[in-house]
C-alpha positions in Angstrom: 0.0 -0.1 -0.2 1.5 3.4 -0.9 0.5 6.9 -0.2 -0.4 9.4 -2.8 2.8 11.8 -3.8 1.2 14.9 -4.4 0.9 17.7 -1.7 -2.3 19.8 -1.6 -1.8 23.5 -0.5 -5.1 25.1 0.9 -6.2 28.1 -0.9 -5.8 29.8 2.5 -1.8 29.3 2.2 -1.8 31.4 -1.1 -3.3 34.3 0.9 -1.2 33.6 3.7 1.8 36.0 2.7 -0.7 38.9 2.6 -2.9 38.3 5.7 -4.1 35.2 7.6 -5.0 34.1 11.1 -1.7 34.0 12.9 -0.3 32.2 15.9 -0.7 34.5 19.2 2.9 34.8 20.1 4.7 37.2 22.3 5.5 40.5 20.5 8.7 40.3 18.4 11.4 43.0 19.7 11.8 45.8 17.2 15.6 46.5 18.0 17.6 46.5 14.7 21.1 46.7 16.3 23.3 43.5 15.5 23.4 41.1 18.4 25.1 37.8 18.8 22.9 34.7 19.2 22.5 33.2 22.5 22.6 29.6 21.3 21.6 28.2 24.7 18.5 30.2 24.5 17.4 30.0 21.0 14.5 27.8 21.9 13.0 30.5 24.3 12.9 32.9 21.4 9.1 33.6 20.6 9.7 32.7 16.8 8.4 29.0 17.2 4.9 28.0 16.3 2.8 27.8 19.5 1.9 24.2 20.2 3.5 23.5 16.9 0.4 24.4 14.9 1.3 25.8 11.5 -0.1 29.3 11.0 0.9 32.0 8.5 0.7 35.8 8.9 2.3 39.0 9.6 3.6 40.5 12.5 1.3 43.2 13.0 3.8 45.5 14.2 5.8 45.7 11.1 5.4 46.3 7.3 5.9 43.5 4.8 8.7 43.8 2.2 7.3 42.6 -1.1 9.5 41.0 -3.7 10.2 43.1 -6.8 10.9 40.4 -9.3 10.5 36.5 -9.1 13.0 34.9 -6.8 15.4 32.0 -7.5 18.5 30.5 -6.1 20.3 33.7 -6.8 18.0 36.2 -5.1 15.7 34.2 -2.9 16.4 36.9 -0.1 14.5 39.5 -2.2 11.6 36.8 -2.5 10.8 36.3 1.2 8.6 38.1 3.8 10.9 39.2 6.6 8.0 40.1 8.7 5.9 37.0 9.0 5.1 35.4 12.3 8.0 33.1 13.5 8.5 29.5 11.8 11.8 28.6 13.4 13.4 26.0 15.6 16.4 25.7 17.4 18.7 26.0 14.2 16.7 27.0 11.1 13.8 29.4 10.2 11.1 28.9 7.2 10.7 32.1 5.1 7.5 32.1 2.9 8.0 33.4 -0.7 6.0 36.4 -1.6 5.9 35.5 -5.2 4.3 31.9 -4.5 3.5 31.3 -1.1 3.0 27.6 -1.6 6.8 27.5 -1.5 9.7 29.1 0.7 13.0 28.7 2.2 14.3 27.0 5.2 17.5 28.8 6.4 20.2 28.4 8.7 23.6 29.3 9.5 26.1 27.1 7.4 28.4 26.7 10.3 26.0 26.4 13.2 27.9 25.9 16.5 31.1 25.7 14.6 30.0 22.6 12.5 29.6 22.8 8.7 26.0 21.9 7.9 26.0 21.6 4.1 26.9 17.8 4.0 24.1 17.1 6.7 21.6 19.1 4.7 22.6 17.2 1.4 22.4 13.9 3.4 18.9 14.9 4.9 17.4 15.8 1.1 19.0 12.5 -0.4 17.4 10.4 2.3 14.1 12.2 1.9 13.9 11.6 -1.7 14.9 7.9 -1.2 12.0 7.6 1.4 9.7 9.1 -1.1 10.8 6.8 -4.0 10.5 3.7 -2.0 7.4 4.4 0.3 5.8 7.4 -1.4 6.1 9.3 1.9 5.6 13.1 1.8 8.2 15.6 2.8 8.7 19.3 2.1 12.0 19.5 0.3 11.4 20.9 -3.2 14.9 21.1 -4.3 18.6 20.2 -3.1 19.9 22.5 -0.6 22.9 25.0 -1.2 25.4 27.0 0.7 26.3 30.7 0.1 27.7 33.6 1.7 25.3 35.6 3.5 23.5 38.3 1.5 23.9 41.7 3.1 20.3 42.6 2.3 19.3 39.5 4.1 21.0 40.8 7.2 19.7 44.4 6.8 16.2 43.2 6.6 16.2 41.1 9.7 14.5 42.6 12.8 13.6 41.8 16.3 14.2 38.4 17.4 15.3 37.1 14.0 18.5 39.1 14.6 19.1 37.3 18.0 18.3 33.9 16.1 20.8 34.5 13.4 23.5 36.5 14.9 26.1 37.3 12.2 26.7 34.1 10.1 29.3 34.3 7.3 27.3 31.7 5.2 24.0 30.2 5.0 22.3 27.0 4.1 19.2 27.3 2.2 16.8 24.7 1.5 14.0 25.3 -1.0 10.9 23.8 0.5 7.0 23.4 -0.1 5.1 25.3 2.3 3.3 23.1 5.1 -0.7 23.1 4.8 -1.9 25.8 7.2 -3.4 24.3 10.3 -1.3 21.2 10.2 0.3 20.0 13.6 3.2 18.1 14.6 3.0 15.1 16.8 5.7 13.6 18.9 6.6 10.5 21.1 8.6 12.0 23.8 5.6 12.9 26.1 2.0 11.2 25.8 0.2 14.2 26.7 1.6 16.0 23.7 1.0 13.1 21.6 -2.7 12.5 22.5 -3.7 16.4 22.9 -2.2 17.3 19.5 -3.7 14.4 17.8 -7.2 14.8 19.4 -6.8 18.7 18.2 -6.3 17.8 14.6 -8.7 15.1 14.6 -11.6 17.1 15.9 -11.4 19.3 12.8 -11.7 15.9 10.2 -14.4 14.4 8.7 -14.8 10.8 8.5 -13.1 10.4 5.1 -10.1 12.1 6.5 -10.0 10.2 9.9 -9.9 6.8 7.8 -7.2 8.3 5.8 -5.2 9.2 8.7 -5.5 5.7 10.3 -4.4 4.2 7.0 -1.4 6.4 7.0 -0.3 6.0 10.5 -0.5 2.1 9.8 1.8 2.7 6.8 4.3 4.8 8.9 4.6 2.0 11.4 6.0 0.0 8.5 8.2 2.6 7.3 9.8 3.2 10.6 10.4 -0.7 11.0 12.4 -0.6 7.9 14.1 2.6 8.8 14.7 2.7 12.6 16.6 6.0 12.3 13.4 7.7 12.0 12.9 6.7 15.9 15.3 9.5 16.8 13.1 12.5 18.1 10.4 11.1 16.0 8.0 13.9 14.5 5.1 13.5 11.9 3.2 16.4 10.6 -0.7 15.8 10.0 -2.9 18.1 8.0 -6.6 18.4 8.3 -7.0 16.0 5.4 -5.4 13.0 7.5 -2.3 13.3 5.4 1.1 12.8 6.9 4.6 14.3 6.2 8.1 13.8 7.4 10.4 16.5 8.4 13.8 17.3 9.8 15.2 14.2 8.4 18.8 14.7 9.4 17.9 13.4 12.8 17.4 9.9 11.1 21.0 9.3 10.2 22.0 7.6 13.5 20.9 4.4 15.1 18.3 5.0 17.8 19.3 5.0 21.4 17.6 2.9 24.0 15.9 6.2 25.3 14.6 6.9 21.8 13.4 3.4 21.4 11.6 3.4 25.0 9.7 6.7 24.1 8.6 5.4 20.8 7.0 2.3 22.0 3.4 2.2 21.7 3.4 5.8 20.0 1.9 5.2 16.7 -0.4 2.5 18.0 -1.7 5.2 20.5 -2.2 7.7 17.8 -4.1 5.5 15.8 -6.5 4.5 18.9 -6.8 8.3 19.5 -8.1 8.7 15.9 -10.4 5.9 16.0 -11.8 7.0 19.8 -11.4 10.5 20.8 -12.4 9.3 24.3 -9.2 7.4 24.5 -7.3 10.6 23.9 -9.0 12.2 26.7 -8.8 9.2 29.2 -5.2 8.9 28.3 -4.3 12.6 29.3 -5.9 12.0 32.9 -2.8 9.8 33.7 -0.3 11.7 36.2 1.9 13.7 34.6 5.2 12.2 36.2 4.0 8.9 34.4 3.8 10.4 31.1 6.8 12.7 31.0 9.7 10.8 29.6 11.9 13.8 29.1 14.1 12.3 32.0 15.4 9.8 29.6 18.6 11.4 28.5 18.5 11.8 24.6 21.4 12.5 22.5 22.3 16.4 22.4 22.4 16.4 18.4 18.9 15.1 18.5 17.7 17.6 21.1 18.9 20.2 18.7 17.3 18.9 15.7 13.6 19.7 16.8 12.4 21.8 14.2 9.3 23.5 16.0 10.0 22.9 19.9 7.4 22.7 22.2 
């Protein structure tokens, strides 16, 4: 059984760059002074989607910088919305295209924490295309990543917390990407409360057909993970309102999963399937004592902790 390979982008996304319902985030600072990034506190920046629900829109305190000509690999920094709500993780930020909001660019420091990142990015892209070819899984990589010197215009147009996030990188890794369907949510396995609450939140917006499709796709993902155990590392899967699933942040899958990762993954997809089939199961599961559900005490490898694209 295989998954359909095409990714449908809701009409809402096409309007997202101009205006859309936005995530309620703490206001982005407006300082334009250059600042070195506090690498230990990147996850505290209010650039991450709240509860990892994908929303697009503008920071109401800023004015959108519109592209003056179509963007390409040579001038992508003229094609992005510098004043969108934050879509960042601990390492990279996604900027939506103003010319074609169904696409965008995942941008990060090419030498993050002193480690060259191009080879890792190429490896993740290659792995994604291999999984797509073999299993028809969905991912968001549109074209191979590339490295380039940091464009001065990019740095000049950054504002607020984006300045703190990027610091003063000499080079950037740019991953051309497709835009995630608005309203999608990311499920994870490290905490059952997170798993069940997020699954319930997206399932409540689905009709019967979408629920059936999601159950089918989660069953398929069990087989994909069984054949590719590296995906267990910091397992994360995006689900849209149509019941379609997407893999992301695939650079985390390059290593053999530790005992801790295997432990937190046990029963994860099975639990998600039960939740889809019976929302009462989700609610009942959320009643367990927090200390029994939170598995963050299991020490996970630092490299995989950093790979979370949209931390809680």
